MIDRENGU-360650 format. One record per residue (C-alpha): x, y, z. Coordinates in nm, 4 decimals. Layout:
X; Y; Z
...
// end
This chain:
4.8719; 20.6474; 10.0787
4.7909; 20.3172; 10.2084
5.0527; 20.0871; 10.2943
5.0138; 19.7556; 10.0963
4.9542; 19.5345; 10.3686
4.8520; 19.7903; 10.6106
4.5967; 19.9653; 10.3550
4.4688; 19.6513; 10.2794
4.3692; 19.4918; 10.6309
4.2039; 19.8795; 10.6725
3.9374; 19.8302; 10.4620
3.7945; 19.5838; 10.7125
3.7506; 19.8380; 10.9549
3.6661; 20.1192; 10.6978
3.3865; 19.8583; 10.6046
3.2313; 19.8013; 10.9344
3.1660; 20.1691; 10.9884
3.0380; 20.2207; 10.6050
2.7841; 19.9493; 10.7535
2.6310; 20.2503; 10.9897
2.6154; 20.4610; 10.7392
2.2610; 20.5991; 10.7915
2.1049; 20.5414; 10.4414
2.1846; 20.1462; 10.5474
2.0588; 20.1855; 10.8746
1.7559; 20.3495; 10.7792
1.6895; 20.0815; 10.5255
1.7403; 19.7711; 10.7356
1.5176; 19.9323; 11.0524
1.2696; 19.8830; 10.8161
1.3258; 19.5222; 10.7773
1.4365; 19.4364; 11.1375
1.1203; 19.5617; 11.2759
0.9575; 19.1980; 11.0982
1.2146; 18.9952; 11.2994
1.2078; 18.9033; 11.6964
1.5160; 18.8447; 11.8525
1.9010; 18.9198; 11.8226
1.9939; 18.6237; 11.6166
1.7270; 18.6638; 11.3569
1.8132; 19.0594; 11.3329
2.2025; 18.9644; 11.2899
2.1206; 18.7355; 11.0697
1.8979; 18.9319; 10.8176
2.2108; 19.2029; 10.8813
2.4578; 18.9549; 10.7132
2.2392; 18.8718; 10.4670
2.1994; 19.2498; 10.3769
2.5755; 19.2536; 10.3867
2.6345; 18.9752; 10.1442
2.4361; 19.1435; 9.9006
2.6530; 19.4197; 9.9609
2.9905; 19.2796; 9.8983
2.8472; 19.0809; 9.5904
2.7608; 19.3984; 9.4182
3.0914; 19.5826; 9.4887
3.3133; 19.2912; 9.4237
3.1218; 19.2707; 9.0813
3.1526; 19.6411; 8.9935
3.5020; 19.6571; 9.0936
3.5943; 19.3160; 8.9139
3.4376; 19.4704; 8.5917
3.5849; 19.8287; 8.6098
3.9460; 19.6580; 8.6731
3.8645; 19.4633; 8.3420
3.7891; 19.7634; 8.1113
4.0466; 19.9923; 8.2969
3.7806; 20.2606; 8.3966
3.5798; 20.4741; 8.6604
3.2043; 20.4484; 8.6888
3.0599; 20.7421; 8.4992
2.9348; 21.0102; 8.7326
2.6085; 20.9389; 8.5931
2.5521; 20.5967; 8.6425
2.6715; 20.6711; 9.0082
2.4045; 20.9252; 9.0256
2.1527; 20.6886; 8.8890
2.2577; 20.4167; 9.1618
2.2448; 20.6742; 9.4464
1.8907; 20.7437; 9.3167
1.7559; 20.4039; 9.3088
1.8443; 20.4410; 9.6859
1.6235; 20.6637; 9.7570
1.3722; 20.5231; 9.5486
1.4128; 20.2160; 9.7371
1.4203; 20.3570; 10.0633
1.0732; 20.5325; 10.0345
0.9359; 20.2053; 9.9135
1.0715; 20.0298; 10.2002
0.9318; 20.3145; 10.4456
0.5420; 20.3210; 10.2582
0.5594; 19.9020; 10.2543
0.6387; 19.9495; 10.6629
0.3577; 20.1460; 10.7117
0.1230; 20.0015; 10.4936
0.2169; 19.6720; 10.6490
0.1615; 19.7968; 11.0077
-0.1749; 19.9145; 10.9706
-0.2750; 19.5548; 10.8026
-0.1113; 19.3140; 11.0525
-0.2014; 19.5161; 11.3376
0.0529; 19.5102; 11.6887
0.0397; 19.1245; 11.6665
0.2525; 19.1188; 11.3088
0.2716; 18.8740; 11.0945
0.2588; 18.4615; 11.1582
0.1727; 18.2025; 10.8946
0.2619; 17.8640; 10.7930
0.3956; 17.7032; 10.4562
0.5565; 17.4155; 10.2977
0.8475; 17.3790; 10.0528
0.7571; 16.9921; 9.8975
0.7539; 16.7915; 10.2263
0.9049; 17.0355; 10.4583
0.6689; 17.2508; 10.6609
0.7589; 17.5564; 10.8836
0.5946; 17.8406; 11.0699
0.6901; 18.1814; 11.0310
0.6901; 18.4927; 11.2894
0.7744; 18.7658; 11.0487
0.6663; 18.8206; 10.7063
0.9794; 18.7759; 10.5486
0.9896; 18.6021; 10.2264
1.2500; 18.3893; 10.1389
1.4742; 18.1745; 9.8623
1.6012; 17.8071; 10.0087
1.9549; 17.6818; 9.8747
2.0005; 17.3589; 9.9774
1.9509; 17.3405; 10.3673
2.0223; 17.7199; 10.3684
1.7180; 17.9718; 10.3561
1.8233; 18.3282; 10.2156
1.5838; 18.6099; 10.3062
1.5285; 18.7955; 9.9527
1.4482; 19.1570; 10.0376
1.7493; 19.2559; 10.2650
1.9927; 19.0553; 9.9708
1.8347; 19.3059; 9.7264
1.8715; 19.6037; 9.9154
2.2316; 19.5174; 10.0140
2.2981; 19.4824; 9.6031
2.1727; 19.8032; 9.5423
2.3479; 19.9734; 9.8511
2.6472; 19.8231; 9.7150
2.5687; 19.9287; 9.3916
2.5470; 20.2997; 9.5112
2.8776; 20.3350; 9.6973
3.0741; 20.1199; 9.3932
3.2106; 20.4128; 9.2190
3.3122; 20.6054; 9.5092
3.4868; 20.2855; 9.6581
3.6490; 20.2024; 9.3439
3.7821; 20.5379; 9.2935
3.9526; 20.5224; 9.6303
4.0873; 20.2054; 9.6073
4.2012; 20.2188; 9.2080
4.4087; 20.5364; 9.3209
4.6063; 20.4642; 9.6678
4.6932; 20.0665; 9.5942
4.8580; 19.9125; 9.3303
4.7726; 19.5601; 9.1303
4.4813; 19.4142; 9.0420
4.5354; 19.1365; 9.3684
4.5374; 19.4424; 9.6322
4.2341; 19.6379; 9.4748
4.0075; 19.3150; 9.4499
4.1184; 19.2049; 9.8166
4.1022; 19.5378; 9.9449
3.6970; 19.5205; 9.8088
3.6466; 19.1954; 9.9645
3.7702; 19.2542; 10.3217
3.5686; 19.5938; 10.3128
3.2229; 19.3611; 10.2411
3.3416; 19.1560; 10.4781
3.3991; 19.4696; 10.7287
3.0563; 19.5534; 10.6106
2.8432; 19.2171; 10.6541
2.9990; 19.2380; 11.0078
2.9295; 19.5930; 11.0965
2.5682; 19.5068; 10.9768
2.5149; 19.1816; 11.1522
2.5899; 19.3564; 11.4835
2.3635; 19.6855; 11.4210
2.0477; 19.4922; 11.3258
2.1220; 19.2462; 11.5813
2.1178; 19.4917; 11.8719
1.7739; 19.5705; 11.6986
1.6430; 19.3044; 11.6995
1.7378; 19.2165; 12.0842
1.5994; 19.5742; 12.1750
1.2593; 19.4320; 11.9510
1.2151; 19.1052; 12.1742
1.1957; 19.3201; 12.4462
0.9188; 19.5528; 12.3651
0.6942; 19.3847; 12.1999
0.3715; 19.5542; 12.2531
0.5309; 19.9156; 12.1278
0.6110; 19.6622; 11.7716
0.3929; 19.8609; 11.5714
0.4405; 20.2236; 11.6749
0.8264; 20.1197; 11.5773
0.7346; 20.0016; 11.2501
0.4853; 20.3403; 11.1801
0.8153; 20.5265; 11.3125
1.0961; 20.4093; 11.0945
0.8591; 20.3951; 10.8155
0.8430; 20.7446; 10.8764
1.1771; 20.7911; 10.8812
1.2570; 20.6153; 10.5393
1.0135; 20.7769; 10.3331
1.1977; 21.1528; 10.5225
1.5742; 21.0471; 10.4610
1.4616; 20.8418; 10.0712
1.3203; 21.2298; 9.9904
1.6169; 21.3755; 10.1685
1.8440; 21.1448; 9.9650
1.7395; 21.1784; 9.6375
1.6056; 21.5453; 9.5303
1.9958; 21.5994; 9.4736
2.0519; 21.3346; 9.2802
1.7442; 21.4558; 9.0581
1.8819; 21.7653; 9.0082
2.2288; 21.6189; 8.9577
2.0849; 21.4110; 8.6652
1.8272; 21.6772; 8.5602
// end
């Protein structure tokens, strides 16, 4: 059993560790190859974490309101969604590497009167003065949905009270933001140093994502059959 205060704080540390799950790292690695440098890589990982946290909180709140657990078939379907996403990200990475060559993408475009150049191909949203890449956000949301069932079942069993449960999930999400920002920041810094080998790395991460996606998805298809 968790101690009330200690168990909530533990969510932060567990969230950091959760960010380093194989499917999370595989998915984000296919996106980090579009960036260069620790700062951009860390920002991409943090955006993934924001999407991941948002879906965890929404699902947790809904389950608290209805007073139930996530149905097993729904949880399995979410996991299958992760597998399909991994395969899609892998295929996209390989196709992009073939199309763009060794130099990678670079283009300029405008948002009203504002004009800027992108070193990478990440499309994004503008929220006031903030620029938010939508692809890692969506990837994070999907991962959060897949992990929401197991997390809420654990938290509901171990922590009393709605406030404590939601606070644990929120801190878990904050930890996952920090963990993924660290991981993707390190990856971005490494990519900055191996510019000439970027294309080969994109091929490798794309192939790995496809393999992990199939390995992840086949058991889920069997469970849903």
